[in-house]
Legacy VTK file of the C-alpha trace (Angstrom):
# vtk DataFile Version 3.0
C-alpha trace
ASCII
DATASET POLYDATA
POINTS 159 float
-84.341 -81.944 -45.867
-81.533 -81.548 -48.410
-83.222 -84.070 -50.687
-86.476 -82.083 -50.567
-84.677 -78.815 -51.393
-82.713 -80.473 -54.219
-85.860 -82.083 -55.652
-87.764 -78.791 -55.471
-84.932 -76.889 -57.138
-84.659 -79.510 -59.897
-88.419 -79.441 -60.517
-88.411 -75.633 -60.675
-85.460 -75.644 -63.102
-87.143 -78.168 -65.385
-90.387 -76.212 -65.314
-88.755 -72.902 -66.169
-86.516 -74.296 -68.906
-89.499 -76.074 -70.489
-91.177 -72.753 -71.289
-90.827 -71.564 -74.842
-89.145 -68.203 -75.263
-91.069 -65.976 -77.659
-89.243 -65.618 -80.951
-88.362 -62.083 -81.910
-89.661 -61.038 -85.304
-88.262 -58.200 -87.421
-89.594 -54.688 -86.962
-91.195 -53.388 -90.159
-89.303 -50.643 -91.957
-89.552 -48.875 -95.330
-89.003 -52.188 -97.172
-92.323 -53.543 -95.895
-95.673 -53.012 -97.627
-98.401 -51.740 -95.286
-102.206 -51.829 -95.482
-104.175 -49.783 -92.944
-107.946 -50.000 -92.618
-110.825 -51.933 -91.089
-111.456 -55.637 -90.581
-114.827 -57.291 -90.112
-114.179 -60.725 -88.618
-116.999 -63.248 -88.288
-117.132 -66.743 -86.816
-120.034 -68.860 -85.568
-120.045 -67.080 -82.193
-119.470 -63.412 -82.983
-118.854 -60.590 -85.410
-116.162 -58.041 -84.591
-115.200 -54.871 -86.437
-112.013 -53.023 -85.664
-108.939 -51.304 -87.011
-106.327 -53.428 -88.739
-102.717 -52.880 -89.748
-101.277 -55.496 -92.105
-97.574 -55.379 -92.951
-95.674 -57.746 -95.195
-92.297 -58.179 -96.818
-92.099 -60.783 -99.547
-93.929 -64.075 -99.164
-92.621 -65.022 -95.723
-92.676 -62.036 -93.356
-96.130 -60.956 -92.238
-97.584 -59.003 -89.334
-101.191 -58.213 -88.508
-102.618 -56.173 -85.640
-106.399 -56.218 -85.119
-107.473 -53.578 -82.597
-110.861 -52.575 -81.227
-111.600 -48.901 -80.472
-109.688 -47.533 -77.529
-106.612 -49.608 -78.347
-107.912 -52.987 -77.152
-105.711 -55.597 -78.919
-107.971 -58.327 -80.278
-105.245 -60.238 -82.108
-101.581 -59.759 -82.912
-100.040 -62.083 -85.485
-96.366 -62.381 -86.454
-95.022 -64.807 -89.072
-91.773 -65.565 -90.807
-90.827 -68.459 -93.073
-91.013 -71.110 -90.331
-92.620 -69.736 -87.182
-95.843 -67.983 -86.248
-96.871 -66.222 -83.045
-100.442 -65.231 -82.188
-101.639 -63.468 -79.058
-104.554 -61.362 -77.908
-108.148 -61.818 -76.801
-109.197 -63.808 -79.888
-106.253 -66.184 -79.454
-107.385 -66.927 -75.859
-103.690 -67.266 -74.933
-100.376 -66.744 -76.693
-99.423 -69.468 -79.146
-96.168 -69.917 -81.055
-94.985 -72.610 -83.431
-95.178 -73.977 -86.959
-98.407 -72.922 -88.741
-99.335 -76.556 -89.425
-99.297 -77.245 -85.677
-101.582 -74.333 -84.778
-104.866 -74.830 -82.923
-107.723 -75.179 -85.413
-109.276 -71.815 -84.466
-106.045 -70.006 -85.420
-105.364 -71.753 -88.746
-107.463 -69.359 -90.885
-105.591 -66.424 -89.328
-102.298 -68.052 -90.272
-103.466 -68.469 -93.888
-103.857 -64.695 -94.233
-100.129 -64.319 -95.018
-100.537 -66.282 -98.261
-103.731 -64.428 -99.162
-101.954 -61.077 -98.871
-98.808 -62.305 -100.627
-100.900 -63.583 -103.575
-104.330 -61.890 -103.506
-106.838 -62.741 -106.213
-106.194 -60.744 -109.386
-108.783 -58.160 -110.474
-111.777 -59.888 -112.034
-110.684 -63.378 -111.003
-110.648 -65.510 -107.910
-108.256 -68.139 -106.580
-111.207 -69.952 -105.072
-114.923 -69.541 -104.562
-114.215 -68.040 -101.160
-111.861 -65.173 -102.031
-112.446 -61.832 -103.689
-110.297 -58.733 -104.040
-111.021 -55.196 -105.213
-108.381 -52.764 -106.414
-108.330 -49.047 -107.085
-105.392 -47.465 -108.870
-103.474 -50.730 -108.551
-103.863 -50.732 -104.758
-105.743 -53.390 -102.790
-108.846 -51.743 -101.310
-110.935 -54.765 -100.265
-110.127 -58.390 -99.570
-112.811 -60.938 -98.656
-111.769 -64.397 -97.452
-114.064 -67.141 -96.210
-112.987 -70.394 -94.584
-116.232 -72.400 -94.532
-114.685 -75.459 -92.880
-113.730 -73.272 -89.918
-116.769 -70.983 -90.215
-114.569 -67.882 -90.267
-114.818 -64.890 -92.598
-112.597 -61.849 -93.032
-113.531 -58.643 -94.849
-110.657 -56.166 -95.078
-111.313 -52.589 -96.251
-108.211 -50.471 -96.838
-107.642 -46.763 -97.226
-105.935 -45.643 -100.389
LINES 1 160
159 0 1 2 3 4 5 6 7 8 9 10 11 12 13 14 15 16 17 18 19 20 21 22 23 24 25 26 27 28 29 30 31 32 33 34 35 36 37 38 39 40 41 42 43 44 45 46 47 48 49 50 51 52 53 54 55 56 57 58 59 60 61 62 63 64 65 66 67 68 69 70 71 72 73 74 75 76 77 78 79 80 81 82 83 84 85 86 87 88 89 90 91 92 93 94 95 96 97 98 99 100 101 102 103 104 105 106 107 108 109 110 111 112 113 114 115 116 117 118 119 120 121 122 123 124 125 126 127 128 129 130 131 132 133 134 135 136 137 138 139 140 141 142 143 144 145 146 147 148 149 150 151 152 153 154 155 156 157 158
């Protein structure tokens, strides 16, 4: 009986210590740049439109919250220089790790940090699948398409 209890306790300990603790990311403050508006997200299965809040500081720190009316969180994304965390209905379950190790459906979401850190300049494009519009020096629209993943993002921001 003692062996069974010891084995059960050891198995439970190994199971619980094998879980990954969610990394804590910084809380945005006045040093972060914020974009508030709408996002139209399209993949081969669906098109969703909802509210979006994008916050960034420098090239590494990035946060995105995509919310459907009534406060339904569709996707929450947190990134720093080395780690990313995605959760919400579109993520299907919480995922955390290095962006290169992300499930294929999340990889376009994890590329958004770079697109916001270095959006296409007015009148030019980094690639055939990106376009940005500015008004008064502020980003008002950002279109990004990832044809290999069949995902498209159209961000519209308030001034």
